[in-house]
LUMTIDO-720605 format. One record per atom (N, C-alpha, C): x, y, z; atom name; residue number from 0. Coordinates in nm, 2 decimals. Layout:
residues N
<node px="X" py="Y" pz="Z" a="CA" k="NUM"/>
...
//
This chain:
residues 90
<node px="-0.91" py="-12.76" pz="1.97" a="N" k="0"/>
<node px="-0.87" py="-12.81" pz="1.83" a="CA" k="0"/>
<node px="-0.95" py="-12.73" pz="1.73" a="C" k="0"/>
<node px="-1.08" py="-12.71" pz="1.75" a="N" k="1"/>
<node px="-1.16" py="-12.65" pz="1.66" a="CA" k="1"/>
<node px="-1.12" py="-12.50" pz="1.63" a="C" k="1"/>
<node px="-1.08" py="-12.43" pz="1.74" a="N" k="2"/>
<node px="-1.03" py="-12.30" pz="1.73" a="CA" k="2"/>
<node px="-0.90" py="-12.29" pz="1.65" a="C" k="2"/>
<node px="-0.81" py="-12.39" pz="1.67" a="N" k="3"/>
<node px="-0.69" py="-12.39" pz="1.59" a="CA" k="3"/>
<node px="-0.72" py="-12.40" pz="1.44" a="C" k="3"/>
<node px="-0.81" py="-12.49" pz="1.41" a="N" k="4"/>
<node px="-0.85" py="-12.52" pz="1.27" a="CA" k="4"/>
<node px="-0.91" py="-12.39" pz="1.21" a="C" k="4"/>
<node px="-1.00" py="-12.33" pz="1.29" a="N" k="5"/>
<node px="-1.06" py="-12.21" pz="1.24" a="CA" k="5"/>
<node px="-0.96" py="-12.10" pz="1.21" a="C" k="5"/>
<node px="-0.87" py="-12.08" pz="1.31" a="N" k="6"/>
<node px="-0.76" py="-11.98" pz="1.29" a="CA" k="6"/>
<node px="-0.68" py="-12.01" pz="1.17" a="C" k="6"/>
<node px="-0.64" py="-12.14" pz="1.15" a="N" k="7"/>
<node px="-0.55" py="-12.17" pz="1.04" a="CA" k="7"/>
<node px="-0.63" py="-12.15" pz="0.90" a="C" k="7"/>
<node px="-0.76" py="-12.18" pz="0.90" a="N" k="8"/>
<node px="-0.84" py="-12.16" pz="0.78" a="CA" k="8"/>
<node px="-0.84" py="-12.01" pz="0.75" a="C" k="8"/>
<node px="-0.87" py="-11.93" pz="0.85" a="N" k="9"/>
<node px="-0.87" py="-11.79" pz="0.83" a="CA" k="9"/>
<node px="-0.74" py="-11.73" pz="0.79" a="C" k="9"/>
<node px="-0.63" py="-11.78" pz="0.84" a="N" k="10"/>
<node px="-0.50" py="-11.73" pz="0.80" a="CA" k="10"/>
<node px="-0.47" py="-11.77" pz="0.66" a="C" k="10"/>
<node px="-0.51" py="-11.89" pz="0.62" a="N" k="11"/>
<node px="-0.49" py="-11.94" pz="0.48" a="CA" k="11"/>
<node px="-0.57" py="-11.85" pz="0.38" a="C" k="11"/>
<node px="-0.70" py="-11.82" pz="0.42" a="N" k="12"/>
<node px="-0.78" py="-11.74" pz="0.33" a="CA" k="12"/>
<node px="-0.72" py="-11.60" pz="0.32" a="C" k="12"/>
<node px="-0.68" py="-11.54" pz="0.43" a="N" k="13"/>
<node px="-0.62" py="-11.41" pz="0.43" a="CA" k="13"/>
<node px="-0.49" py="-11.41" pz="0.35" a="C" k="13"/>
<node px="-0.41" py="-11.51" pz="0.36" a="N" k="14"/>
<node px="-0.29" py="-11.51" pz="0.28" a="CA" k="14"/>
<node px="-0.32" py="-11.52" pz="0.13" a="C" k="14"/>
<node px="-0.41" py="-11.60" pz="0.09" a="N" k="15"/>
<node px="-0.44" py="-11.62" pz="-0.05" a="CA" k="15"/>
<node px="-0.50" py="-11.49" pz="-0.11" a="C" k="15"/>
<node px="-0.60" py="-11.43" pz="-0.03" a="N" k="16"/>
<node px="-0.66" py="-11.30" pz="-0.08" a="CA" k="16"/>
<node px="-0.55" py="-11.19" pz="-0.08" a="C" k="16"/>
<node px="-0.46" py="-11.19" pz="0.02" a="N" k="17"/>
<node px="-0.36" py="-11.09" pz="0.02" a="CA" k="17"/>
<node px="-0.26" py="-11.11" pz="-0.10" a="C" k="17"/>
<node px="-0.23" py="-11.23" pz="-0.13" a="N" k="18"/>
<node px="-0.13" py="-11.26" pz="-0.24" a="CA" k="18"/>
<node px="-0.20" py="-11.22" pz="-0.37" a="C" k="18"/>
<node px="-0.33" py="-11.24" pz="-0.39" a="N" k="19"/>
<node px="-0.39" py="-11.20" pz="-0.51" a="CA" k="19"/>
<node px="-0.40" py="-11.05" pz="-0.53" a="C" k="19"/>
<node px="-0.43" py="-10.98" pz="-0.42" a="N" k="20"/>
<node px="-0.44" py="-10.84" pz="-0.42" a="CA" k="20"/>
<node px="-0.31" py="-10.77" pz="-0.47" a="C" k="20"/>
<node px="-0.20" py="-10.82" pz="-0.42" a="N" k="21"/>
<node px="-0.07" py="-10.77" pz="-0.47" a="CA" k="21"/>
<node px="-0.02" py="-10.65" pz="-0.39" a="C" k="21"/>
<node px="0.10" py="-10.62" pz="-0.43" a="N" k="22"/>
<node px="0.17" py="-10.51" pz="-0.36" a="CA" k="22"/>
<node px="0.10" py="-10.37" pz="-0.38" a="C" k="22"/>
<node px="0.05" py="-10.35" pz="-0.49" a="N" k="23"/>
<node px="-0.02" py="-10.22" pz="-0.52" a="CA" k="23"/>
<node px="-0.14" py="-10.20" pz="-0.43" a="C" k="23"/>
<node px="-0.22" py="-10.30" pz="-0.41" a="N" k="24"/>
<node px="-0.33" py="-10.29" pz="-0.32" a="CA" k="24"/>
<node px="-0.28" py="-10.27" pz="-0.17" a="C" k="24"/>
<node px="-0.17" py="-10.33" pz="-0.13" a="N" k="25"/>
<node px="-0.12" py="-10.32" pz="0.00" a="CA" k="25"/>
<node px="-0.07" py="-10.17" pz="0.02" a="C" k="25"/>
<node px="0.00" py="-10.12" pz="-0.08" a="N" k="26"/>
<node px="0.04" py="-9.98" pz="-0.07" a="CA" k="26"/>
<node px="-0.08" py="-9.88" pz="-0.06" a="C" k="26"/>
<node px="-0.18" py="-9.91" pz="-0.14" a="N" k="27"/>
<node px="-0.30" py="-9.83" pz="-0.13" a="CA" k="27"/>
<node px="-0.37" py="-9.83" pz="0.01" a="C" k="27"/>
<node px="-0.37" py="-9.95" pz="0.07" a="N" k="28"/>
<node px="-0.43" py="-9.96" pz="0.20" a="CA" k="28"/>
<node px="-0.34" py="-9.89" pz="0.30" a="C" k="28"/>
<node px="-0.21" py="-9.89" pz="0.29" a="N" k="29"/>
<node px="-0.12" py="-9.82" pz="0.38" a="CA" k="29"/>
<node px="-0.14" py="-9.67" pz="0.37" a="C" k="29"/>
<node px="-0.16" py="-9.62" pz="0.25" a="N" k="30"/>
<node px="-0.18" py="-9.48" pz="0.23" a="CA" k="30"/>
<node px="-0.31" py="-9.43" pz="0.29" a="C" k="30"/>
<node px="-0.42" py="-9.52" pz="0.28" a="N" k="31"/>
<node px="-0.55" py="-9.49" pz="0.34" a="CA" k="31"/>
<node px="-0.54" py="-9.49" pz="0.49" a="C" k="31"/>
<node px="-0.46" py="-9.58" pz="0.54" a="N" k="32"/>
<node px="-0.44" py="-9.59" pz="0.69" a="CA" k="32"/>
<node px="-0.37" py="-9.46" pz="0.74" a="C" k="32"/>
<node px="-0.27" py="-9.42" pz="0.66" a="N" k="33"/>
<node px="-0.19" py="-9.30" pz="0.70" a="CA" k="33"/>
<node px="-0.28" py="-9.18" pz="0.70" a="C" k="33"/>
<node px="-0.37" py="-9.17" pz="0.60" a="N" k="34"/>
<node px="-0.46" py="-9.05" pz="0.59" a="CA" k="34"/>
<node px="-0.55" py="-9.05" pz="0.71" a="C" k="34"/>
<node px="-0.60" py="-9.17" pz="0.75" a="N" k="35"/>
<node px="-0.69" py="-9.18" pz="0.86" a="CA" k="35"/>
<node px="-0.62" py="-9.14" pz="0.99" a="C" k="35"/>
<node px="-0.49" py="-9.18" pz="1.01" a="N" k="36"/>
<node px="-0.42" py="-9.15" pz="1.13" a="CA" k="36"/>
<node px="-0.39" py="-9.00" pz="1.14" a="C" k="36"/>
<node px="-0.38" py="-8.93" pz="1.02" a="N" k="37"/>
<node px="-0.35" py="-8.79" pz="1.02" a="CA" k="37"/>
<node px="-0.48" py="-8.70" pz="1.03" a="C" k="37"/>
<node px="-0.59" py="-8.76" pz="1.02" a="N" k="38"/>
<node px="-0.72" py="-8.69" pz="1.03" a="CA" k="38"/>
<node px="-0.74" py="-8.64" pz="1.17" a="C" k="38"/>
<node px="-0.75" py="-8.51" pz="1.20" a="N" k="39"/>
<node px="-0.77" py="-8.46" pz="1.33" a="CA" k="39"/>
<node px="-0.90" py="-8.51" pz="1.40" a="C" k="39"/>
<node px="-1.01" py="-8.52" pz="1.32" a="N" k="40"/>
<node px="-1.14" py="-8.56" pz="1.37" a="CA" k="40"/>
<node px="-1.13" py="-8.70" pz="1.43" a="C" k="40"/>
<node px="-1.06" py="-8.79" pz="1.35" a="N" k="41"/>
<node px="-1.05" py="-8.93" pz="1.40" a="CA" k="41"/>
<node px="-0.96" py="-8.94" pz="1.52" a="C" k="41"/>
<node px="-0.86" py="-8.86" pz="1.52" a="N" k="42"/>
<node px="-0.76" py="-8.86" pz="1.63" a="CA" k="42"/>
<node px="-0.84" py="-8.81" pz="1.76" a="C" k="42"/>
<node px="-0.92" py="-8.70" pz="1.75" a="N" k="43"/>
<node px="-1.00" py="-8.66" pz="1.86" a="CA" k="43"/>
<node px="-1.10" py="-8.76" pz="1.91" a="C" k="43"/>
<node px="-1.16" py="-8.83" pz="1.81" a="N" k="44"/>
<node px="-1.26" py="-8.93" pz="1.85" a="CA" k="44"/>
<node px="-1.19" py="-9.05" pz="1.92" a="C" k="44"/>
<node px="-1.07" py="-9.09" pz="1.88" a="N" k="45"/>
<node px="-1.00" py="-9.19" pz="1.94" a="CA" k="45"/>
<node px="-0.96" py="-9.15" pz="2.08" a="C" k="45"/>
<node px="-0.91" py="-9.03" pz="2.10" a="N" k="46"/>
<node px="-0.88" py="-8.98" pz="2.24" a="CA" k="46"/>
<node px="-1.00" py="-8.98" pz="2.33" a="C" k="46"/>
<node px="-1.11" py="-8.94" pz="2.27" a="N" k="47"/>
<node px="-1.23" py="-8.94" pz="2.35" a="CA" k="47"/>
<node px="-1.28" py="-9.08" pz="2.40" a="C" k="47"/>
<node px="-1.27" py="-9.17" pz="2.31" a="N" k="48"/>
<node px="-1.30" py="-9.31" pz="2.34" a="CA" k="48"/>
<node px="-1.21" py="-9.37" pz="2.44" a="C" k="48"/>
<node px="-1.08" py="-9.34" pz="2.43" a="N" k="49"/>
<node px="-0.98" py="-9.38" pz="2.53" a="CA" k="49"/>
<node px="-1.01" py="-9.33" pz="2.66" a="C" k="49"/>
<node px="-1.04" py="-9.20" pz="2.67" a="N" k="50"/>
<node px="-1.07" py="-9.14" pz="2.80" a="CA" k="50"/>
<node px="-1.19" py="-9.20" pz="2.86" a="C" k="50"/>
<node px="-1.30" py="-9.22" pz="2.78" a="N" k="51"/>
<node px="-1.42" py="-9.28" pz="2.83" a="CA" k="51"/>
<node px="-1.39" py="-9.42" pz="2.88" a="C" k="51"/>
<node px="-1.31" py="-9.49" pz="2.81" a="N" k="52"/>
<node px="-1.27" py="-9.63" pz="2.85" a="CA" k="52"/>
<node px="-1.19" py="-9.63" pz="2.99" a="C" k="52"/>
<node px="-1.10" py="-9.54" pz="3.00" a="N" k="53"/>
<node px="-1.03" py="-9.53" pz="3.13" a="CA" k="53"/>
<node px="-1.12" py="-9.50" pz="3.24" a="C" k="53"/>
<node px="-1.21" py="-9.41" pz="3.22" a="N" k="54"/>
<node px="-1.31" py="-9.37" pz="3.33" a="CA" k="54"/>
<node px="-1.40" py="-9.49" pz="3.36" a="C" k="54"/>
<node px="-1.44" py="-9.56" pz="3.26" a="N" k="55"/>
<node px="-1.53" py="-9.68" pz="3.29" a="CA" k="55"/>
<node px="-1.45" py="-9.78" pz="3.37" a="C" k="55"/>
<node px="-1.32" py="-9.80" pz="3.33" a="N" k="56"/>
<node px="-1.24" py="-9.90" pz="3.40" a="CA" k="56"/>
<node px="-1.22" py="-9.86" pz="3.54" a="C" k="56"/>
<node px="-1.20" py="-9.73" pz="3.57" a="N" k="57"/>
<node px="-1.18" py="-9.68" pz="3.71" a="CA" k="57"/>
<node px="-1.31" py="-9.71" pz="3.79" a="C" k="57"/>
<node px="-1.42" py="-9.68" pz="3.73" a="N" k="58"/>
<node px="-1.55" py="-9.71" pz="3.80" a="CA" k="58"/>
<node px="-1.57" py="-9.85" pz="3.83" a="C" k="58"/>
<node px="-1.54" py="-9.94" pz="3.73" a="N" k="59"/>
<node px="-1.55" py="-10.08" pz="3.75" a="CA" k="59"/>
<node px="-1.45" py="-10.13" pz="3.86" a="C" k="59"/>
<node px="-1.33" py="-10.08" pz="3.86" a="N" k="60"/>
<node px="-1.23" py="-10.12" pz="3.96" a="CA" k="60"/>
<node px="-1.28" py="-10.08" pz="4.09" a="C" k="60"/>
<node px="-1.34" py="-9.96" pz="4.11" a="N" k="61"/>
<node px="-1.39" py="-9.92" pz="4.23" a="CA" k="61"/>
<node px="-1.51" py="-10.01" pz="4.28" a="C" k="61"/>
<node px="-1.59" py="-10.05" pz="4.19" a="N" k="62"/>
<node px="-1.71" py="-10.13" pz="4.23" a="CA" k="62"/>
<node px="-1.66" py="-10.27" pz="4.27" a="C" k="62"/>
<node px="-1.56" py="-10.32" pz="4.20" a="N" k="63"/>
<node px="-1.50" py="-10.45" pz="4.24" a="CA" k="63"/>
<node px="-1.44" py="-10.44" pz="4.38" a="C" k="63"/>
<node px="-1.36" py="-10.34" pz="4.40" a="N" k="64"/>
<node px="-1.29" py="-10.32" pz="4.52" a="CA" k="64"/>
<node px="-1.39" py="-10.31" pz="4.64" a="C" k="64"/>
<node px="-1.49" py="-10.23" pz="4.62" a="N" k="65"/>
<node px="-1.59" py="-10.21" pz="4.72" a="CA" k="65"/>
<node px="-1.67" py="-10.34" pz="4.76" a="C" k="65"/>
<node px="-1.70" py="-10.42" pz="4.66" a="N" k="66"/>
<node px="-1.77" py="-10.54" pz="4.68" a="CA" k="66"/>
<node px="-1.69" py="-10.65" pz="4.74" a="C" k="66"/>
<node px="-1.56" py="-10.66" pz="4.69" a="N" k="67"/>
<node px="-1.48" py="-10.77" pz="4.74" a="CA" k="67"/>
<node px="-1.41" py="-10.74" pz="4.87" a="C" k="67"/>
<node px="-1.39" py="-10.61" pz="4.90" a="N" k="68"/>
<node px="-1.33" py="-10.57" pz="5.03" a="CA" k="68"/>
<node px="-1.19" py="-10.63" pz="5.05" a="C" k="68"/>
<node px="-1.18" py="-10.69" pz="5.17" a="N" k="69"/>
<node px="-1.05" py="-10.75" pz="5.21" a="CA" k="69"/>
<node px="-1.03" py="-10.89" pz="5.15" a="C" k="69"/>
<node px="-1.12" py="-10.94" pz="5.08" a="N" k="70"/>
<node px="-1.11" py="-11.08" pz="5.03" a="CA" k="70"/>
<node px="-1.01" py="-11.09" pz="4.91" a="C" k="70"/>
<node px="-0.97" py="-10.98" pz="4.85" a="N" k="71"/>
<node px="-0.88" py="-10.98" pz="4.74" a="CA" k="71"/>
<node px="-0.74" py="-11.01" pz="4.78" a="C" k="71"/>
<node px="-0.66" py="-11.08" pz="4.70" a="N" k="72"/>
<node px="-0.52" py="-11.09" pz="4.72" a="CA" k="72"/>
<node px="-0.46" py="-10.95" pz="4.71" a="C" k="72"/>
<node px="-0.35" py="-10.93" pz="4.79" a="N" k="73"/>
<node px="-0.28" py="-10.80" pz="4.78" a="CA" k="73"/>
<node px="-0.24" py="-10.75" pz="4.64" a="C" k="73"/>
<node px="-0.20" py="-10.84" pz="4.56" a="N" k="74"/>
<node px="-0.15" py="-10.81" pz="4.42" a="CA" k="74"/>
<node px="-0.27" py="-10.75" pz="4.34" a="C" k="74"/>
<node px="-0.39" py="-10.82" pz="4.35" a="N" k="75"/>
<node px="-0.51" py="-10.77" pz="4.28" a="CA" k="75"/>
<node px="-0.56" py="-10.64" pz="4.34" a="C" k="75"/>
<node px="-0.55" py="-10.63" pz="4.47" a="N" k="76"/>
<node px="-0.60" py="-10.50" pz="4.53" a="CA" k="76"/>
<node px="-0.51" py="-10.38" pz="4.49" a="C" k="76"/>
<node px="-0.38" py="-10.41" pz="4.48" a="N" k="77"/>
<node px="-0.29" py="-10.30" pz="4.43" a="CA" k="77"/>
<node px="-0.32" py="-10.26" pz="4.29" a="C" k="77"/>
<node px="-0.34" py="-10.36" pz="4.21" a="N" k="78"/>
<node px="-0.37" py="-10.33" pz="4.06" a="CA" k="78"/>
<node px="-0.50" py="-10.25" pz="4.05" a="C" k="78"/>
<node px="-0.60" py="-10.29" pz="4.13" a="N" k="79"/>
<node px="-0.73" py="-10.22" pz="4.12" a="CA" k="79"/>
<node px="-0.71" py="-10.08" pz="4.17" a="C" k="79"/>
<node px="-0.63" py="-10.06" pz="4.27" a="N" k="80"/>
<node px="-0.60" py="-9.92" pz="4.32" a="CA" k="80"/>
<node px="-0.53" py="-9.84" pz="4.21" a="C" k="80"/>
<node px="-0.44" py="-9.90" pz="4.14" a="N" k="81"/>
<node px="-0.37" py="-9.82" pz="4.04" a="CA" k="81"/>
<node px="-0.46" py="-9.79" pz="3.92" a="C" k="81"/>
<node px="-0.55" py="-9.88" pz="3.88" a="N" k="82"/>
<node px="-0.64" py="-9.85" pz="3.78" a="CA" k="82"/>
<node px="-0.74" py="-9.74" pz="3.82" a="C" k="82"/>
<node px="-0.78" py="-9.74" pz="3.94" a="N" k="83"/>
<node px="-0.88" py="-9.64" pz="4.00" a="CA" k="83"/>
<node px="-0.81" py="-9.50" pz="4.00" a="C" k="83"/>
<node px="-0.68" py="-9.50" pz="4.04" a="N" k="84"/>
<node px="-0.61" py="-9.37" pz="4.05" a="CA" k="84"/>
<node px="-0.59" py="-9.31" pz="3.91" a="C" k="84"/>
<node px="-0.55" py="-9.40" pz="3.82" a="N" k="85"/>
<node px="-0.52" py="-9.36" pz="3.68" a="CA" k="85"/>
<node px="-0.65" py="-9.30" pz="3.61" a="C" k="85"/>
<node px="-0.76" py="-9.37" pz="3.64" a="N" k="86"/>
<node px="-0.89" py="-9.32" pz="3.58" a="CA" k="86"/>
<node px="-0.94" py="-9.19" pz="3.64" a="C" k="86"/>
<node px="-0.91" py="-9.17" pz="3.77" a="N" k="87"/>
<node px="-0.96" py="-9.05" pz="3.83" a="CA" k="87"/>
<node px="-0.87" py="-8.93" pz="3.80" a="C" k="87"/>
<node px="-0.75" py="-8.96" pz="3.76" a="N" k="88"/>
<node px="-0.65" py="-8.85" pz="3.73" a="CA" k="88"/>
<node px="-0.67" py="-8.80" pz="3.59" a="C" k="88"/>
<node px="-0.73" py="-8.88" pz="3.50" a="N" k="89"/>
<node px="-0.75" py="-8.84" pz="3.36" a="CA" k="89"/>
<node px="-0.86" py="-8.73" pz="3.34" a="C" k="89"/>
//
């Protein structure tokens, strides 16, 4: 219940602040986001972070599979295998 109230309060505050800022501010933020997406340095950094995350997930999946062994349900073992393969292929 507390989380719902916190979420609703945050949504209400965001709505009020957004309504006060108006359409012009919204368009300004959209233009800034578009410039950020077009920036090659940011794009390269995002790709690097994504690659690092995939590699870390593959290592973690391998560690879990090694420790759990045959105790994992087949569905979970298949998922770990696919994550491990995807991370090592990148």
